[in-house]
C-alpha positions as CSV (number, residue, x, y, z in Angstrom):
1,X,102.5,157.6,94.4
2,X,103.3,159.9,97.3
3,X,101.0,158.2,99.9
4,X,101.7,154.9,101.6
5,X,100.1,152.0,99.7
6,X,96.9,150.5,101.1
7,X,96.3,148.0,98.4
8,X,97.8,146.0,95.6
9,X,96.2,145.8,92.2
10,X,96.1,142.3,90.6
11,X,95.0,141.5,87.0
12,X,93.0,138.4,86.2
13,X,94.5,137.4,82.8
14,X,92.3,137.2,79.7
15,X,93.0,133.4,79.5
16,X,91.1,133.1,82.8
17,X,87.9,134.1,80.9
18,X,88.3,131.4,78.3
19,X,87.3,128.9,80.9
20,X,84.8,131.0,82.8
21,X,82.5,133.8,81.5
22,X,82.5,137.2,83.2
23,X,79.0,136.4,84.5
24,X,80.3,133.2,86.2
25,X,83.3,135.0,87.6
26,X,81.1,137.7,89.1
27,X,78.7,135.2,90.7
28,X,81.6,133.3,92.2
29,X,83.3,136.5,93.3
30,X,80.3,137.6,95.3
31,X,80.4,134.3,97.2
32,X,83.3,135.9,99.0
33,X,80.7,137.8,101.0
34,X,80.0,134.5,102.9
35,X,82.0,134.2,106.1
36,X,83.9,131.0,105.2
37,X,84.8,131.6,101.6
38,X,88.3,132.5,100.5
39,X,89.5,133.1,96.9
40,X,93.0,131.8,96.1
41,X,95.1,133.6,93.5
42,X,98.6,132.7,92.2
43,X,101.4,135.1,92.8
44,X,104.9,135.1,91.3
45,X,106.3,137.2,94.1
46,X,105.1,138.5,97.4
47,X,104.5,142.2,98.2
48,X,107.1,143.7,100.5
49,X,104.7,146.2,102.0
50,X,101.8,144.8,104.0
51,X,98.4,146.1,102.7
52,X,94.8,145.4,103.7
53,X,93.2,145.4,100.3
54,X,93.4,144.0,96.8
55,X,91.9,145.7,93.7
56,X,91.0,143.4,90.9
57,X,91.4,144.2,87.2
58,X,89.5,142.0,84.8
59,X,89.0,142.6,81.0
60,X,90.7,146.0,81.2
61,X,88.5,147.4,83.9
62,X,89.2,147.9,87.6
63,X,86.2,146.1,89.0
64,X,86.4,145.1,92.7
65,X,88.1,145.6,96.0
66,X,88.4,142.8,98.5
67,X,90.3,142.1,101.7
68,X,93.8,140.6,101.6
69,X,93.7,137.7,104.1
70,X,97.3,136.5,103.7
71,X,99.6,134.2,101.7
72,X,100.4,130.5,101.6
73,X,103.5,128.8,100.3
74,X,103.4,127.9,96.6
75,X,103.0,124.6,95.0
76,X,100.5,122.8,92.8
77,X,96.8,123.0,93.5
78,X,93.9,121.3,91.9
79,X,90.8,123.4,91.7
80,X,87.1,122.4,91.5
81,X,87.1,122.7,87.8
82,X,89.9,120.1,87.6
83,X,92.4,122.6,86.5
84,X,95.9,122.2,88.0
85,X,97.8,125.3,88.7
86,X,101.3,125.8,90.1
87,X,102.4,129.1,91.7
88,X,105.3,130.4,93.8
89,X,102.9,131.8,96.4
90,X,99.1,131.8,96.9
91,X,97.3,135.0,97.8
92,X,94.2,134.5,99.9
93,X,91.3,137.0,99.5
94,X,88.0,137.4,101.3
95,X,84.9,139.7,101.3
96,X,83.3,142.0,101.6
97,X,83.4,142.5,97.8
98,X,83.2,146.2,97.0
99,X,82.2,147.0,93.4
100,X,83.8,149.9,91.6
101,X,81.4,152.9,91.9
102,X,81.7,153.6,88.1
103,X,83.4,152.3,85.0
104,X,87.1,152.5,85.6
105,X,89.3,151.6,82.6
106,X,92.7,150.1,83.5
107,X,94.9,148.1,81.3
108,X,96.0,144.7,82.6
109,X,99.5,143.9,83.5
110,X,101.6,141.0,84.9
111,X,102.3,140.7,88.6
112,X,100.9,143.3,90.9
113,X,101.2,147.0,91.6
114,X,100.9,149.0,94.8
115,X,98.1,151.5,95.1
116,X,96.6,154.1,97.3
117,X,92.9,154.0,98.2
118,X,90.8,154.2,95.0
119,X,87.3,153.2,96.3
């Protein structure tokens, strides 16, 4: 990548969709368009370059772009589903949710990758 990154790409792992269907995920994801909703995502390490966006890969497709709000220190969290999750850091994301303009195949990966502007 020759240009300065403006985003990170983060994969939601396949195991995430064992507990939640893609339809449920999409419905909850669009709740980010409300002013007071923030989505929390575990991160093993923090990006060293500050970027404004996060692209989301789910089920081998680049699906959405959201705003990166910031990060919180890691630790254990208990989610509404009752699931306990521990992370080194927590990434906070908010709307607006921008859907990919067309089908964009992208294999999943661990961690995150830097990216230029895609959509």
